[in-house]
N, C-alpha and C positions, 0 to 999 in steps of 0.2 A: 462231363468232365472228361478232360485232355489228360490221358495217362502215360500216352507215347509221342514220340514224336512224328509217327507217321497221324495219329489223329491230329493235331496243331497242323503237318502238313497239310491235311486232307478239308481243317478247316476254315485255314486258309485261302484253298482254291475254291470253295464256295463262295467265300466273301469277296475274293476278288473278282470271280464271275457275274456275280451280283450286281458288284460295283460298274463292272468295264458295260453290262448289258442294260444299267440304268441311267449308265453316266454322269454317279457318281465318284467324282476327281478323291484319289484320295493318296499319299505319297509313302505309305506303309509298305514294306520290303517281307518277305518271309523271315527276313532276320529278325525283324520286329515283333514276328508272333514268338519266336522260337527262344529269343530271349528277350520279353517285355521290358518295358522301361514305363515308368508310372505317368509319368510326364507323357510321353506319345502315347500310352493307351486313353489317357484322360484327353486328351486331344480328339483322336478318332472318335471317341464317344461323342464329344462335346458334337464335332462334327457330325455325326450319324444325327444327336439329336436334333439339328440345325435344319439337314437337309430329309430325312423321310419323311415329314410330315406335308412336306410338297407333293408325297404321291399316294396319299389320304384322296380319294376322288371328290371333286367339288359336287358335283351335279351327276344325276342318273338320267339316263337318256332311254326313254320306253322306246320300245318298236313293237306298236299294236296292230297287229292284222290277223287276216283268216291264213289259214295252212295250205302253202303254194300259194302265198300269193309272195310279192316284195315289196320291201318301204325302204325311203331311202330320208335320213336325215343331216341337216349340217349343222356344222359347228362353225362358226366364226371366231376366226382368228386376226386381230387386231394391233400393228404396231404402231403404237405411239408416242414412240422416240425420235430421235431424229437422225438413227444409223438403221442400216438394213438389217434385220434379224434373220436367222434360217432356224427352222424347227425340223424335227426328225418326227419321224410319225412312227409309232411301236402298237399296233396293234395286236392286243394279246387276247386272243377271243375265238371263238368257236369257229369253225369254218365258213358258216353260214354269213358272218358277220368279217363284208369286205370293204376297204378302204382304196382309194385310187390311187391318193399323193401318198409317197412315203417319206416325202422331202419337199420341205414349203419354202421361199424363199420374199420376205415380205419386206418391202421400199417403206421407207420411212411413211407414215402418218396413212397407209395404206391397209387394208383388211380383204379376207379370203375365205371363203370359204371351204369348209373342206368338208364331202360328200360322205357318211356311211351308208352302205348299202344292207341289208337285211332279206335273206330269204328267205321262209316259213316254212323248210323240210320237216321238220320235228313239231310236235302238240308240246313237249315237254318245255318249260322255259328255259333260256340259253343265256350262258351270264358271258360278261367279259370287260377290259378296256381299253380304251384308248390312249396313250401317254403322247403328248406334243413336249419335246426337250429343245427348249432354245441352245444353241451350240454357233458359237461366234471365235473366230480363228482356233478352231480345231478344241473349245475348250467350251463345255457346257457352264452357262454364265448365268442366268437366272432357275427359278423352281421350275420343276414341272408342272406342266397343267393334266391333268387326268380325270377321265370323265370314267363314269361303268357305263356298262351298256347291259341291257336286259329286255329279254323279248316277252311278249304275251300274245299268244295264241288266242284268238276270239271266239273259234269253232273252225269248221269248216263248209264250205261248197259241196252238196250232193254231188256225185259223178253225175246221174242221169237222174231225171224226173220220171215219171210209169202216173197215169192214169188209171185208176181202181176201180170200174162202175158196179161191181156187184162183187159179193164176198158169200160162199158157202160156210 
């Protein structure tokens, strides 16, 4: 519950930072939160209702390997439209996940493989997300493509082998 103006300002700050980070376009100003109008708040809620489901991961990409090994998986992006598309790549994951490209431009009818690298330095499961946001003329046009990333360390190789002939 927001009891003070500071609470409202704090909530507005969090909402606008998250909206900016994920490329969710909204036109609300701080005044709209301080003196809310029912119609504007309803339109904002409706906008979020239609936009936020795009950020539910479509698929989980599992990186299975031995400890201290590396695995690379590819995600193919295809532009089936008649106009060029630009994707901004946002990796929200443990530092063991890495992606080479953070900006991808696709010409009409073309495809591009985005390589995601994982280095297994920890045996516990690691997770993350990769988000592809379509950007056109400075605005985000279509829904985001989101994939869940998950590591699965199957075991480890021995550091050295010793042959023992006799045990007392």
